[in-house]
N, C-alpha and C positions, 0 to 999 in steps of 0.2 A: 690896654691889652693887646689890641690891635696892631698897635706902632710895634710893639715887641715881636709879634707874629711876624709882621713884614720885615723887621729887621732880620728876623731868624731866617726867613726864606731868602733874603738877599744874599746872607753870608753864605747859604748853602749853595746858591747858585754861583756865587764868585769862587767858591772852593772847588765847585765842579769845573768851573773854566780854567782854573789852575791846573787841573789833573786832567782833563779830557784830552783824547788823541785827536780829535778832529778840529783844528782850530779854526776853519772856516767852511761852511757849507752854503753853496750857493744853489738854490732852487728856481726852477722855470718850469712854469705850465703851459701846454698848449691845449686850449679848452675851446678850440674853434668848432668841435662838434657838439658843444652842449648849449642849451637855452641861455637866455640872459640871467634868469632867475636861478637856473643851476650854479652858473658861475659866482653869482654872489653868494651861495652858500659855500663857497671855497675861500672866502674872504681870509679867515684865520688860518688856515691848513698850510698855507706855505710857511708860515711863522712857526707853525707847531712841529714841522718836519726840520727845519733849520736847528729848532732848540733840542730835538730828539737827538741829533747828531753832536751839537757843539757842548751840551751839558750832561751828556752821558759818559761817564768813567768806564771805559771799555776794558782797560787793563791798569791794574795798581802799579805794575813794574815801569812801564813806559808812559811817563807821565808829560814828556816835553816833544812829542812829534811833530805836532802842530801841522797836521796833514790837512790839506784842502780836498774838498769834495763837491763835484758838480753832479747835480741831477736833474734832468728833465723829465717829466712825466706827461704823458700825452692820453688825453682823456678821450676814450671812444664813445662814450655815453653813460646814462644811468637809466635805474629803475626804481620805482617807488613801490613799496610794500608798507602801506598804512603810513606812520610818519618817520619810517625808515628808507634812506636813500642809500643804494648800493652802486658804487661807481666800477665801470671796467676801464682798465688803464694799461698802457704800455709803459715802459721806463728805460732810462739810460743813466747807469751810474759810473762817474770816471774820476780818477783823479789829476785829469787833465794832461797827463803824461803818457804813462806806459800801462794804464790800467783802463778798459773800457769794457763794461757789461751791459748788453742791451736785452731787456727782459720783454718777452713778446705777449705776455698778457697776465693779467691778476685783476682780482676783484676785492673791494673792501666796503666796508659800511662807513658812512660819514655820521658821526655822532658826537656829541658834547664832551665826552669824556678824555681825560688827559692823555696824549700819546707820548708814551715812556716806554724804554728798553726794557725787556723782562725776557730772559733766554728761555725761560719755562713756560709761561703762559702765553696762550695763543692769542693773538689779535690779529686780523687779516692784513691791515696795513703795516702795523708795529713789527709785525714777524717778516714782512717783506724787506723792511729797512734794516732790520736787525740782521738780517741773513746777510745781505749785501754789505753792510756794515764791518761784519766779522770777515767776510771774505777780502774786502780791501785792506782791512788792518790786517790779516793774515798774511797776504802778498807784501805788504810793506815791511812787517817783521821778518819775512824770509830775507831781506835786504841786510838786517842787522846780524843776524846769525844763521848758520846753516840749519835750514828746516825750522827757523824760528817762530813761524806762525802756525804750526801744527794746531795748538789748543784753539785758535780762532777758527780754523777750518773745520774743526770737529764740534764746534758750537754752532757753526753754520749748519752742518749736516744733521745736528739734533735738530735745530730749529726746522729743517725741511723735511725731516721725518715726522715730527709731531704736525706740522702743517698739512702735511699729504692726508693724514687721517681726519682733517677738520671738515666742516660743512663748506670751506671755501678752498677746494683743492687745485683750482685752476692754476695751472704753471707749475706745481710743486714737484711733478715727476720729472720736468725737464731741468729744474733745480737741482734735484738730486743726481742727475746725469752730470751737470755742471760741477758740482762738489766733488763726485766721483774723478771727473777728468783732472780737475785742479789738483787735487789731492795725490794722484798716481803718477802724473806727469813729474816726477822727482827731476828730470833734466832740466826743465824749467824753474822749478823752484830752486836748484842749486846754482841755474844760471843768473837768477835774480842776485844771489849773494856773491857768487865770483864776479859779476860785472861792477857791483858798488865796492867790493873790495878792492879791485883793480882802480878804480877812480882814487880811492882814500890813498892807497900806496903810491900813486903816481904823484899825486898833489904833494904827499910827505917826503917825497924824492927817494923813495924806497924801491930802487929800480929792479933790482933782483927778484924782490918779492911779487913786484908787480908784473915781472914777466911770467913769473909762476901762477899768478892769479889769470893772467891772459890764457895760458895754456889751460886752465881749468875751463875758462869760458870757451873755449874751442871744443872741449871735451864734453862739455855740457851740451853744445850744440850738437855735436855729434850724436850724442845718447838721444836728443829729441829726434833727430833726423832718422835714426835707424827704428825708432818706436812708431813715428807718426810721418806720414806721406805730407801732411801739411797740417798744422795746428795753430789756429787762429790766434790764441792768446800769445803765443811764441811770436807770431808775426807781428801783433801789436807792440810788444816790448821791443822787438829788433828794430822795428821802425823808428821809434824813439832814441834806442841806444847805438844803433849798427855805426853810424858814422862817427860818433864820440870813441867807440871802443877802435874802430880802424884808424882814428888819428892818433891815438897813443901807440898803438903797434908801430905805425909809421914813425913816430918820434923814437921808439926805442928800437928802430931797424928791423923788425920782426917780419922778415919777408916771407918765412915759411907759414906762419900764423895767417899773414894776410892772404896767401894763396888759398889756405884751408878756407876762409870766410868765403872766398868768391864762389866756392861750391856749397857751402853748409848754409849761407845766406844769399842765395842768387839774385834775390829781388834788389841788393844792394851792390851786386858785382861790380859796376861801373865805379861805384865809389873806392872800394877795395883797390881795383887796378889803378884807378888813378893815384892813391898813395903809393901804391907799388912803383909806378913811374917816378915817383918823388924820391925815392931811397937811393 
């Protein structure tokens, strides 16, 4: 009987891996602020967080994303209340490319219960992981279709609203502000789509369509520029993509677009001017 149960569990895990959106999750702890016995209590947690992302089916429709996720958790300390340990942490969530979210503070209970994703049930750590998992997945799906990540952004918002009313509200007001910023900044969301669309069209040799997509990139940047004097998540995105966007514009002889990029993305002005000089 036990053998059959173990086989069933393995089959479920295998199916989850085939359909999960996060193909790889890299977890690192900075636990220098903890005592040695407190560190030993975290032995299983790293594996649990990794499984949380890699075995969860976040979206039934997109089963082949194979996204990479990097998470760094910085432990600030812990308090003991009877047999319960409460940890205070800061954390960084990143896809290793154009998405970086630094979370300034959260608390969670360390217990022996399984760590799993539930968009309704509140758990201090699982809800935090689920919140950022949905945000990163939402941003990814915005690159697949125009505003395609809306449902995941709204799941993140629902998690934040419930969590803010819990017994562990630390940081959730700031996360509500974050999700509001990400969902209302339609310029950035459209920029994600137009950027990746221009890559695909260029690679497929569809020059006219690629030129139109690049025009949309500039329009999206202009929309962001008009609504925000300086927006951190757009800066992160353009730091990763600006050079490649400019290179495609150069190869297509898009002088006017490159001139506009020097104004709209001034941090990479030298790069765009260099491409202009080569046309």
